[in-house]
N, C-alpha and C positions, 0 to 999 in steps of 0.2 A: 471562297471567292478568290480567284487569282490577283496578284498584285497590278497587273495590267489592267483588269477589268476596274479595280479601284481607281486607278489612274484616270481612265476613261471617264468614269462618273463623276470625279473630283473635277476634271477639265470642264465637262459639261456644264456643271453648276457654276464654276467659276467663269466661264464665258457668259451664261445666262445673267449673273449678278454684274458682270462689267456692263451689258447692254441696258439693263434697267436702271443702273447708277448713272448711265452717261447723260450729263446734262443736256446733250444736244437733241435727245428725244423726247424731253419733258415728262419722262414716268415719275420723277421725284416730286415734282410739283402737283401731278395728278393724284398720285398716291396720297399726299398729304392732304389734299382736299376731300378726297372719298374716305381713306382710310385713318386720317389723321395720324399718319405715320410716313416714313420714308424709307425706301428699300436701301440695303447696305452690302457690301461684299462680305461674304462669310467664308471663304475659301482662301486661306493664306498658307505660307511655306510651312508654318509649325504645326498645322492640323490636317495636311494633305499628304498621301504617299510621295515619298521622296524617289526621283528618279536619278539615282546615283550610278549607273551603269547604263550600258547601251540595251542590254538585254537582260530581262528577269529569266534566269537560266532555272528551270525545274529540276530537283534533285535527281529524278530518274533520267535526265536527258544525258547520255553520253556519247562517244565516238565509237564507230566501228572498230574491232579488231581488224588486222590485216586479213586473218583469215575470213572472217565474216564479209570484209569488203570485196575479196576474192571471189567469194562464193556468190555474192550479190551480182557482181559484174558478169561471172559466169552464167548465171541464171538468165540474165538478160540476153547474153549471146546465143544461148541455147533456144531460147524463144524464138529468136530470130531465124535460127537455122530450121528449126521445126516447121515454123510457117511458110518459110521459103519452100522447103522441101515438099509440104503439103500443096503446094500452088495456090494458096490463099492471099489475100490483098493486104492481110494483117502484118506481114513480115516487114513492110516499109514503115508504118508508124512505130512498130517495135523497134527497128534499127534506129529510127530517129530518137526515140526516148533513151534508149541504151546509150547512143553517143551523147545525148545531152547531159545525162547523169554523169558520165564519165569527164564531161567539159566542166560542169559544175563543181565536181570534187578537185579536178586540178587547177581550178583558179579560186576555190572557197567562196563560191556565190552563193547568196541567199535564193529562195525560191523564186522571188519577184525579180531579182536581177538576172537569174537565169532565163525566165520567160520573157523577158524584155529585150534580150541580145537581138542585136543586127550583126549580120557578118561584116559590115564597114566598121564595126567596133574594133576589130582586131587590126593590129599593126605591126610594124618591124621594131625590134629593140636594136639600135646602132652597134650597141656593145656586144650584142650576140647574134651576128649576120647569119648563123647556121640555122636559126629558128625562121629566117624568111620574113614572110608577112605575118608570123603568130608568134612575135616575141612578146607581144604586151596585149591587153585588151583595155579599153575604156568602159569602165562600169558607169553608165550615164543614170541609172534609175537605183541608185543606193539609198538605203535608208537615211532619211534626214532626222534631224531633231524636232522637238513639238514646235508646231507653227511654221517650221520652214518648210521647203520643197525638197525634192530628192538630191543628194549629194553626189558628186562625181568623184571617182578615184581611178588611177591606173594600177592594174595588177599586172606583173612582170610574169613572164612563163619560167617557173623555177626549173633547175636542172634535174630534180626528183620528178618533175612531171612533163619532162622532154617527149615523152610518148605522145603527147597530146597534139604536137604540131603534126605528126602524119595523120592522126585521126582527123583533124580539122582541114586538113588539105585534101583527104578523100571526101568530107562532108560537103566542102563548098566547091563542088565539081559536078559535071554533069552525071557522074556514077551515085551522088549522094543526094543533097538537097534538092537538086534541080529534077528529080524523078517526080516530085510533088507537081500537080498540074497547076497548083496555086502559086509556085515558087515566084514566078515572074511578076506577081502582082505587088510584091512588098520586098524589102530588104530583111525581112525578119529571118532569125537564125532558124526558128522551129515552125515552118509553115504546118498548118493544118489540113485536113484532108479536103475540106470544103473552102472555107476563106477565113481570111485573118490570121494572127498568130495563134499559138496553142496557149490555152490558159493554164492558170497554176492549178486549177482542181485536176484537169487532164493529167498533169505531172504527178499528182498526188495519187490519183487512181493506178496509174502505170507504175509508179514505185511501189505501190502495195501488192501489185500483182506481182512484180520482181522479187519482193521481199518474202512473200508467200512461197514462191518457187524454190527460193533459196533456202527457206527453213529457218531463217533467222529471228529474233524476238521482234515483236510488235512496238516496242519502246524505241526502236531505231526509225527515226522519221527521216524525211528527205533532207531536213537540217542537220541532222547527224553527219551527212557527208562534209559540211562546213566545219563541223567539230573535228573531223577526221583529218581534214586539212591543216588545221591548226596544229593538231596533236602530231602529225607526221613531220611536219616541218621543224617543230621544236625538238622532235627526237633526231631529226637529221643533223641537229646543231646550228640552226639558223638563229641569228639574234632575235631575241622577243621584240624588239623594237620593229625590225623589219616585218615580222609575221603581223604584229599590230597593224602596220600600215597597208599591207598586204589585204588584209580581210576589212579594213575601214573602221576600226574601232578608234572610239575618242578616248578609252581609258584603257590602261594597260590591265587593269583589275578584270576587264570583261574578257580579254585575251586569255588571262589565267584561268578564267571560269571553262573556258572552251577546251582547255587542255586536260587531257586524261591519259598521261603517258603509260606505256606499259611497264609491267613489273620488271621485265626484263631490261627495260632503259634505265630504271630506277637502281637496280643492281649494278649496272655497269657504271653509273655515276658515282656511287658508294664505292665501289672498288677502285675506281679512278682517284677519287680524294684519299682513300687510305693508302694507296701507293704513293701518292704525291706525299702524304704526311712522314711516310717511312724514309722517303728519300730527303726530306728537310730535316728530320731527326739525325739521320745518317751523316749529313753534311755538317751539322752542329756538333756531332761528337768528337 
């Protein structure tokens, strides 16, 4: 049984016990009359699974390598080209999903955050005018803590992912999103073919299709794009606190769990530290 399932079960029991022990409902008095006993809370911090990080990350979950990531995006683009050349209607949904996955990666979004995006959530970054209206995105449906609603955060467009600006400009135009007949009925970033926004399960199915076409391992899920975002920012030298704020983690330990830097990056760090130590010893000689 996973840790998240245990948390869910213990939370349900805690909520039920809180209800039956609340004096406003009279259950304690009723139980004493009928059962000669009163209910009590049985779930406490010391005997329930602790939620010490934002996410319980399975050991098998990892980030894409850059080769795998390129193969995945190429597989999506190739599918769009094939369907368009064949004259089928499937090319437009494939294009939408291909762009959605790239946007999700470029901003380190969770599945729900990606699915709930609206095009009005994008805005300029006054400090980087060349990104125009896509310097930042307001994530309004971010994961909240237990008992709270969705949290909000602002994710800035990082220079390493500046290519997403042209992609977004294309998508939010008559040549992209507006090709869907349902596009004028809502502000949703990813309109469906019929009505309403595209659901998370639809993204999952499309992701699995792209993944199979790319021939990459099944252990890489849609959430792995978020892991890749964290990893590639760290490898690019971004401050860990900045990365933590970008992805909306409450704890730096969670961001560390998401990071799976490559062996090349580790070797460069080691070589850099060796060179620094040699220079220091030389200066002291």
